[in-house]
N, C-alpha and C positions, 0 to 999 in steps of 0.2 A: 648551409645550416651550422656546420661545425665551426665556421669562422664567426657567424653570429654570437654562439653561445661563448667562445673565447674572449670576443670584446667584452660581453657583459661582464664575465669573470673579471677580466682585467680592470674595467671600469672601476667596479666595487672595490678591488684590492688597491688601486691607486688611490682612491679616495680614503680608505683606511690608513693608508701608509702617511698620506699627506697630513691628516689629523693627527696621528700619532708622532710625528717627526716634528711637528711645528706648534707642538702644544703651549710653548711659552710665548706665542704670538697672538693666543686666541683672545678676542674681544668679547668680554662678558656681557651677557643680555642684561637689560635694566628691568627688574620685575619689583615693581613698589606695591605689592598687594599685602598688606597685613590688617589686623583687625583694628588696630588703632589710627589708621591711615585716613584722612582727609574724607572726602565726600563719598556717598553710596555708590554712585556712578563712577566707573573706571575704565579709561579707555586703553585698548590693546591692540598695538600695532605690530603685524607680522611682516618681515620682510625677508630679502634673499641672504644678503651676506655684507660684511663691511668692506670698506674700500681704504684708499691711503690714508686719508685723514682720521678715519676710525682706528686704524691700526696703530696710528701714532698716538692719538688721545686715549685708546684702550676703551672707547665707549662706542655704543652703535649710533648712526644718523648724526654724524658730527660735522660731516663736510657740506658741500653746497646743497646736496639733497636735504640735509637737517635743516639748514637755514631757510631753504624755501619752504620747507614743511611748517616751521615756527611762523614765518611770515603768513602762510596760507590760513593758520589758525588763530591770527590775529595778536601774536606776540610781536615785538618790535623789530625782529630781524637779526639783532645784534649777537643773539645765541642761538646755536643750533638746537633743534628739539631734543637731541640726545642730552645735551648740557641741562636744558630745562628739567627734563625727566630725571637725571641724576639727582637733582635738589630735592626729590622726594614729592614732586606734583603726582596727581591722580593718572598717571601715564606709564605704561609698561611698553618697552620696545624689546622685541624678540627677533634677532637674526635665526634663520633656520640654519645657517652655516656660521659658526663662530670664528672661522677663518674666511679670508677672500676667495671667491669663486671666480674671480677675474684677476689671476696674478700676474698675467702680462700686463694689464692695464695699470696695476698698482705699481710693478716695479718700474715701467716706464715713465711713471710720474714721479719717482723718487729723486730728492735732491742729493747734493753731495753728502750733506748730514746723514740723511736717510740711508745712502749707500752704505755708509760706515756702521751705522746701528743695526740695519738689517743685513748685513753680509752674509750670514750664515743662511738666511731665508732666500736671498738671491742666489747663492751657490747651491741651494738645494735643488732649485729649478734648472740651474745650469748643468748640474749633475744628473738630472732625473727629467728629460724633456717630455717624456711619455707622460708624466704626472700633469704637468701644465696642459697638454693635450686633452687628458682625460678630464681635468676639472672643467675646462671650457666646453667640453662636451656636455658634462652634467649640467652646468648653467643654461646651456641653450636647449637642452633636451626636454622634450615631454614623454619620454620613453617611460613605461610602467614602472620598470625596474629601478630607474634612477628616483623617481618619485617615491616608491616604496622605500628605497635606501633612506632618504631624509625623513620619511614618517617615521621609520624605525629609529633613526638617530635622535628624534626629537620626541619619542614617546613619554618624556617625563614632563614635557610642557603642561598637559592636562592637569597632572598633579600640583604643579607649581602654580596654576593659576586657580586653585580652588580657595575659596573664600566665601562662606555662607552669608557675610555681611556685604559682600560687594555684587553689584550687578554689572556684568562685564560686557562692553561693546567691543567686540573683535573685528578688526579689519586685515584682511590679507592683501597687502600691497604688491600688485604686479602678477604676471601669469605664472611665475614659477611658485611663489608664495600661496597663490590660490590654489595650485594643483596639490600642493602638499597639504594645505590645510583642510582640503576635501578628505584625505586621508587620516589627518589627525583627529577631526572633530565630528564628522558626519555620523559615524557608528556610535559615538557618544551623544548624540543628539545635542551636541552645543552650536548654537547659531553663530554665523559669522558673515560678513559681508566682503566681497570682492571690489576692491577699488584699484585705480592707478597707482604706480609707483610714485613717490615724490620727485623723482629725479627729472632734471630738464624743466622744471618749473611746471609740471603737469598739474598739480593741485591748484595752482594758480591760474593757469590759462586754460583749464578744461572747459569745455563747451558742450561735449558730445556724450559724457559718460555720467549717466544720471545719478548711479550710486556714488561716484565720487563727489558729484555736487551735492547731494543730500548729507554726505559725510561731512564736508566743509561748513554746511548751513547749521548742522546739529553741534559741531564742536568748536566753532569759532568763538573766540572769546567776545563778549558782548561789550 
């Protein structure tokens, strides 16, 4: 029992340290809600965290998942959905973690130029191997304490999404995002839908998940 409590404390502490020490690498969310902004309906996508391409471009949903998502929604596929959203479309994209929750995967995909640019990010994990293990545990975990940690960390999202002139259509993409969204929205009586994450072309090739199919049908450009 004592070991379990120690692990819980360490995991939370390691996550806090990670966010505090790597603030300059944060990938800001795209929240395009304003009273003057476009149509009444507004699409909100909630995802887990940025990866390598997002880290480099400083925008969410910019890599292969972003291009696959754009393609699934009827865009031409040359631009990732993060780039489209950054141009002021009626789309907001929110990562529950604004730093990667798969640092090993990110670093292993760095090229030579990335290794120079993100040298201190790489060295941080070389010097703190337990942090990488803790972050990977957080990403893969459905433990209530980890979900609660990210609910607390994102407690300002509900306020940021307030706009009486907008009707929000909120989708939590993937298992982790869905669990955190439960904690963020249910008590506030904000409705949202759980769908597949757009990675691995799941929005394009989906045949089994009705929520995702309905989402594509509703939001795909005509």
